[in-house]
N, C-alpha and C positions, 0 to 999 in steps of 0.2 A: 312366695307369690299368693298374693289376695287373691281370693276366688270373688269374683262377681256373681253375686247370687243369682241362680238359675231358675227360673222362673217357666216351669211345665205347663204347655198349653192344656185347658180342662180335660181335652179328649184324649191327651196321652196318660193323665193321672185315671181317667176311666177306664183305659183300656189296662193299665196296670192292676188296677183295682179287681176288674172281672177275673183277671188271671189269678192274682192273690186270692179270691175267693175259691176258686179252683186248684189250689195249693202249688200254683206255679209264680214264678218271678220274671217279673221284666224290667228293662232298663232301657235308657238313652243313651246311645252310643255314636259314633260316627262325627260327620262333619258339623252337626249343630252344636256338639260340645266345644269342639274345637273353634268354632266361630264365636261361641259364647264368650271362651276365655278370651280371644281376641279384640273382644268389644264390637264384633261385626255383626249385622243382622244375620240370623241364620235362616235357612231357608225353611220354605213352609212344607216342605216335606222332610219329616224327621225320621230318622232308622232308629230301631228298637231291636233288642236280642232278648231272648226268653228261653228258658228250658221247656217251656212248651213245643210239642211237635207241630208241623204245618197241618198234620190232620186235626189237633186239636184245636187250633186257632180257627180253621174252616168251618168247626163245629160250634165254637162258642161267639163269632162275630157274625154280624147278618150278610154285610157287603165286603168279601173278600176276593181278591185276584191272586190265582196261583202263578204269580209273574216267575219265580224261580224256584220251582216246588222241588226239582229234583236235586238242588243244592240247600233247601230247607229254608226258602225265603216266600213269603206271600206279602201281599199289601193289602192292608187295612184300609178302607176308604170312611172317611168321617166328613160331615160338612166342612168344606173349605180345606181339606188335608187330606193327602194320602199318607200312611204310614208304613214304611216298610219293616216287616217283622223277619227277625233271622233267628232259627234255632241255633243256641249254643252249640259250635261244630268245630272239629278239626277237618282238615283238607289234606286229600292223600292222591299222591301221583299225578304231576301236571305236566302230560306227555304233550299237550299241545303248547306249553309256555303261557297259558292263559288261564285256562278252568280246569280244577280238579276233576279227576277223574270219578272219583267217589269222595263223600264226605261221611264223618263220624260225628253221630251227636252226644254233646258231652253234657254233663250236670252242673258246670258252675262258669260263672262268669269270666273269672281269670282265665282259664284255658281257653275260652273263646276269643279274649283279646290278645293272647299269646299269638295267634295266627294271621293277625293283620299287620298292614305293611309298615307304617311309622308310628313312633311313639305317641304324635299329636294326635292320631286316630285310633288310639288303643286306650282310651279312657270309657268310664261308663257313670251313670247317674242314675240312681234310683230315685224317682219320681214319687214314691211313697215315703219313705223315712230321711230323703235327702243326703243319703251317702253318697260321696264322691269318689270312686275307684279308679286309681292311678298306678297300677303296679308297674309301668316302666317310666315312669318319671315324665310323663307327657306336657304336664303342666311347666316342669322346669325346662324343657326343651323350648317350648313356645316362648317363654321368658327369656331364654338364651338366643332365640330367634335361629333355633336350629332343625333340621329334617334330618332325623335319626332314624335309623331301621329297628324294628321291633327284632331282638335277638341278632342271630348271625345274617349281616346282609347279603352274603353269598348265596345263603339258602333262600332266603326271601325274594331275590331277584332271579334266581334260577326256577324258582315256582312259577312266577309271573313275570314274562317279559315286558309288561306295560309298567311296569313298576318304577324302573328307572326312568321313564319319560314323567310319570307321575310325581316323582320327587322333583324334576326340573321344574315342571309345572307349577307345584305347590311352592319352590324356592322364588320363581318368577312373580306369582301372584301374591304372595306375602312378604316378598323381601326377604328371605331368609337365606343362609347359608347351607349348606348339606355337608353333616358331618364326616371328618377325613375317611372314615373307615366304610362308611355308606357310599361316599364318593368313589373310593378307589374299587369297590366292587362292581361298578356299572361297565367298564371295560371289559371285566372278566367274565361278566356275563351276557356280552354281545350276541352270542348263537342264541339265547334265549329271545332275546329282543327281536332278532330277526324272524321269529315266528309269529309275532303280531300281525294282525290284519292291518292293511293300510288306513281304513276307515278308522280304526281306533285310535291310532298314530295321529291321523289327521284331526281328530276331534282334541287331543291333548297339544298339538301345533296350535289350534285355534286359541285354545285358551291361554297358551304363552303370548300370542301375539296379541291378545286383547287384555294382558295384564297391564298395570300401570307402567312398569318397565320391561318390556319385553326382550331389550338388550342383553339385560342380566340372564335371562332364561336362554336366549340363543348362544351367547357367551359359554353357558354351562352345557348345553349341547355338544358345542364345538369342542370342549375341552374333554368330555367324556368319550369322543368318538361318536356320537349318537347322530351327530347334525350330518357326518360324510354318507353315514348310510339312508338317513331321512330326504336329506336335500344336496344329494352329491354337487349339482350344479353351483352351489355357492362357494366350494372349497377353491377353486381357482381365484376368487376374490382376494382371499389371503396374501398379503405382500404384494397384491397389485396395485403400486402407487400411482397417483391421479396428478392432474397438473393445475396450475392456478391456484384458486382459492382453497382447494382441498386441503384439510389438515389430517386426511386418514386414507388407509388404503380403502379397495372398493368393499370389503366385508364389514370394516367397522363403518363405513359411511352406511350401507345399507342397514345396520343396527340401528343407528343413531336415527335414521330416517324413519323406522318405525316406530322409535319412541316419540318421534315428533309428530307422527300422524294422529289423527283423531281415532277413538276407538270404534273403527267401522272396520268388519273383517276386509271387505274388499280394498279399502284404501291402505289397510295395514299389509296385505299382501301385495298390492302393486308397490307399496315402499320397498317390501322386503325384496323384490325382484327386478326392481326399475332399472338396475345398471347390471345386472348380474352378466349380460352379454358383454361386459366392457372388456374383459381379458380375451375375449375370441376376436373382439373387433379392433383390439389395440395394434397400431402400427408405430413404430418408434424411427424416429428420422437419424440420420447419422449424427446431428447434434444432440441428440438424445431426448428429443422432444418426443410425448406421447399424444396420439391421436386415438379417437375412437368414434370414428364416422360411423353413422348407422347403428350404434349400440343398441339404439330404442327398438329397432325392429328384431334385430338378434333377441334381446331380451324378452320382448313380447312372445316370442317363439318358444324361449327357454322356459317362460314362465307357465305357458301353456302346457307342455310337455310335462314339466313338474306336477302340476295342479291336476292334471289327467290322471298321473299315476297316483296320486293321493286320493283319487275319488272324487273330486270336488265335482258339483253339480257345473252342467255345461254353461248355464247363463252366468254364473260367477266367475268360471274360467275366461268367458268371452268378456265379461265387464273389466277384468283386470288386466289383461292382453291388451284391450283397447285404450286403457288409462296409459299402459307403460309405453305403448305405442305413439301416444300423442304427446309424452311429458317433455319434449325436448323443443317445445316452441318457444319463439324469440321475439317476442313483441316489442315493437318500438312505436313510438309516436308516427312516425312516417309510414306506417301501414295504410292502405288506401282503404275506403269503405269496402270495396269488392274484395281486398284481402282478409278484411274482417270478417265478412260474410262467409267465404269460404274457409276459414277456420271455425267458426261456429257451425257450419253445415257438416263438417268433417268430423268435429267433437260430437256432435249432436248436444244440442241446447238442455238436454237431461244429464248429460255427464259433465257439465261445465264445472259445477259444483266440486264434484269430487276430483277433477283434474285439477283444480285449483289447490284443494287441500294436498294432492298429492306432491305439487310443485312447492308448497310451504314446507312441506316435511323433507322434502330434498334438500331445498335450501338449508333448512336448519341443521341437516345432518351434516353438512359440508364442514360447519366447523363447531358442532353442537351447541348450538344457541337456541334459545325459544323460538317456535314458529311465530313469523311475522308476516301477515297478511298485506299488508299496507302497501308493499310493492306491486301487487297486483291491482290497487285502486285504480289505476289510470284504465286498465284493459278493462275493468268490471264495468266502469261509467261508460265506456265507448259502447260495450255489449248490452247495457241495460237502455242506453239510447236506441240502438239498432233492433231489438226487440221491442219496442214501443212502436217502431214504425210499422211493424206487422209484414216484415220483409218474408219472402220464399227462402226458406232456408233448409228444406228438404224436399223429397219427391211428393211428400203428401201436400206440400204448400203450393204446388202448382195448381194453375186454374183449368189443369186438364188432368185426365187420367186414361190409364190404359183403354178403358171402353172409348174414350173419344177418339183416340188413335186407332182403335180397332174400326170405329165407324169410318174413318178416313182412309182404310183400306191398308192400315200397317198391321201384318199378322202379329198376334202374339208370341212371345218367346225370346230369345236373347236379343235380336235385333230392336226389337220394342225396348227392351231396356236399355239399350245404347242411347236410343233417340230420346228418351226421357231424360237419361243422363246429361246429354248436350243440351237438351230445353233446361235443365237447371243451372248447368253452367252458364248459359245465356241469361238467365235471371239475377244470377249471381253477379254477373258483371254490371246489368241494368235492371233493376228491378221493374220498371216501367214496362218492359217487355211481359210481365205476368198478365195477361191477358189471354182469353180462351181464343180469340179469332187470330191474334197475333201469334201463339205458339201453333197453332194449327197450320198457319202459312208457312211457319220456320220449319215445322216438321215435314211438310210437303217439300219444302227446297231442299231438303238433305235427305231424304229418303232414298233417294236415287243413288246414292254413293252406298247403300246399303243393298243394292240389286232390286230396290222394290220400283216398279215400272208403275206408271198412273194407269 
């Protein structure tokens, strides 16, 4: 394999020189070397390893953050970059399945590389003399498009339960396969995987979902047994056949829908979960036909529960559930203007584009075709025309508000909310009614049914 010339940033060479002047060595390690060999842009944050102790690094450089000093790691800050520097080390006793209880500082780079997870991450480069150190043939595995454990995969995965998820994530991001012995050890180390925090697993899942072909990573998670632990809600979709134009069962349809969605986390999560409720909603007739009435409501609820378990932020959970809950719209040219206004009001104009992207992904995932937004063009054109009319499509668009109703003798609280909702329905039916005096008159006429006397 030919090595692409590695051009170290000047700041990296400066760090190595200063350490060399003090009798220490420093190497570039980790993801920047891997990405360099792949011909990808390396991160602005570069990892280095040295035989200098963290205390020496703190003494030699003016701006150093003790980010992980307990485990031998500090971060050197230079203009435009932050360089993580870790002392050569071996790691001892991973009782929590994630972090070593203690580290032992070592004197050579080869021993330090031996503790790393995968061969493609266990290479080093000397920025001063240009030596490329690759004791585990990481370059060869990159050429073979292979994720392979450094040393015994059972030991590596038993040390750190996140490593199996990282193996799958790298495979998804790079389009690599996982070497057979490495792959076979993932199910055998499930108990260590179970110790990892949901936040760390969530972050790895997000990287899988935002990869070029997330279906590959999701299928690897399924084959290793990790998916059933991480997202058990999806399991019932395997073998759940669908009707009509669908070429795949529910689970494969979800995988391919994620592939077709744009690289936006909310859209890809919505694609992953949009039909997850179909097995629960399924009703089979005596003739063998399957129906999935209101599966979108069940799917939205299941997505919310799964995302809460994975510690996603509430606003993202709400956005994903909202998109899933509305993804089954069935537009036709026969929709009245009032029906169109109600659709936009229900979805929210700020969510329309996301919903259309989800619909395109859903359609593409039916037969694993390329997403084609043209089917939505008639609906888009009508909505554009509607929005140009400055129609009232939400409570904030009404020509009155809570203060107006309060002045008219309607108390604040749930009843006021119900009256405002009725006023919006009136305006959605007939936009001409959206005038302050008209709405106050209508409110005065309906407040009696809520027990409000004049």
